[in-house]
Every structure is written in structure tokens, then in C-alpha cells.
C-alpha positions in Angstrom: 18.1 29.7 3.2 15.2 31.0 1.2 11.6 30.1 1.7 11.5 27.6 -1.1 14.4 25.6 0.4 12.7 25.7 3.8 9.5 24.4 2.4 11.2 21.7 0.5 13.2 20.6 3.5 10.0 20.6 5.6 8.1 18.5 3.1 10.9 16.0 2.8 11.0 15.7 6.6 7.2 15.1 6.9 7.3 12.6 4.1 10.1 10.7 5.9 8.1 10.7 9.1 5.1 9.2 7.3 7.1 6.5 5.8 8.6 5.8 9.2 5.1 5.5 10.6 4.1 3.1 7.9 7.2 0.9 8.6 6.4 0.8 12.3 2.7 0.5 12.6 1.2 -0.4 9.2 3.7 -2.2 6.8 0.9 -3.8 4.8 -0.4 -0.4 3.7 2.3 0.3 1.1 2.0 -3.1 -0.4 -1.7 -2.5 -1.2 -1.8 1.3 -1.8 1.5 2.0 -3.6 1.2 5.8 -3.7 0.4 7.0 -0.2 0.0 10.5 -1.5 -3.0 9.6 -3.6 -6.5 10.7 -2.9 -7.8 7.3 -1.7 -4.7 6.8 0.4 -4.9 10.2 2.1 -8.6 9.7 2.7 -7.9 6.4 4.3 -5.2 7.8 6.6 -7.6 10.6 7.7 -10.6 8.4 8.2 -9.0 5.1 9.3 -5.5 5.9 10.6 -5.1 2.5 12.3 -5.2 -1.0 10.9 -7.8 -2.0 13.6 -10.2 0.7 12.4 -10.0 -0.6 8.8 -10.7 -4.2 10.0 -13.6 -2.9 12.1 -15.1 -0.9 9.2 -14.8 -3.9 6.8 -14.2 -3.9 3.1 -17.5 -2.5 2.1 -17.3 0.3 4.7 -13.9 1.4 3.4 -15.1 1.2 -0.2 -18.3 3.3 0.6 -16.2 6.0 2.2 -13.8 6.1 -0.7 -16.6 6.4 -3.2 -17.9 9.5 -1.5 -14.7 11.5 -2.4 -12.7 9.5 -5.0 -14.5 9.3 -8.3 -12.1 7.3 -10.5 -10.1 4.2 -10.0 -11.8 2.9 -6.9 -12.9 -0.7 -6.8 -13.5 -3.5 -4.4 -10.1 -5.1 -5.0 -7.9 -2.8 -3.0 -10.0 -2.7 0.2 -10.3 -6.5 0.0 -6.5 -6.9 -0.3 -5.9 -4.5 2.6 -8.4 -6.2 5.0 -7.1 -9.6 4.0 -3.5 -8.7 4.7 -4.5 -7.2 8.0 -6.4 -10.2 9.1 -3.5 -12.5 8.2 -1.0 -10.3 10.1 -3.1 -9.8 13.3 -0.4 -7.6 14.8 -2.5 -4.5 14.2 -4.3 -4.8 17.6 -1.4 -3.4 19.5 -1.1 0.0 17.9 -4.1 1.8 19.2 -2.1 4.8 20.6 -0.4 5.8 17.3 -3.6 7.4 15.8 -2.8 10.9 16.9 0.7 10.6 15.4 -0.5 9.9 11.9 -3.2 12.5 12.2 -0.6 15.2 12.9 1.5 14.0 10.0 -1.4 14.1 7.5 -2.2 17.6 8.7 1.4 18.6 8.3 1.4 17.3 4.7 -1.8 19.3 3.9 -0.3 22.5 5.4 3.1 22.3 3.4 
């Protein structure tokens, strides 16, 4: 197996792990931010890896953080939808220990 095949397999594995993490802890995320590999999405995962952190930061806090690094295509609509879905679900309170898991996965995506 050459280096390209190893890297491709590793990237596929990490992407699968991230999708699994979303399905388990944060199912609302994919319905709001469709492309989890986008700039705003990766910034959100780095800064607010858990749903409770997004709710605590509020819509305006998330938008302000996005505007510091993402210059195009950032509006108030997506943070509002994300916070509204999280407030409707309310199951986000039980997943406080999974933060380090997504931190490692985002770091793995950046290294591949």
C-alpha cells in the first residue's frame, strides 16, 4: 500500500468518525450546516464542540465568532436555526464529556 492509499484510507476513517459523532451527540448540526467540512462549520466544531456551548454562547455570540474568520456567506439565519433546534431538542445537556472526542477528530482532519 503506497502513501496515497494510506492517506486516503485515513481520511475516510476520520470522516466516518466525525459523522458518527454527529449522529450520536449532535444530530441537529447536519440539518443546519450541511457541509461539515466548510470554514464556518470547522470553526464551530473547534470553538463550540458541544451543543450546550452553542446555546450558552447564543446566536449573536456564534455569529460574532464566525465573522472574525469567515468573510463570505455568514449571516444570522444559520446560527438562529442552530440555536432554535437545540432549544427544541433539549437533549444536548447530557453530552458534556464528548468534547475531547470531537477535538481530537477535528485535529485529525487538519493533520491529514
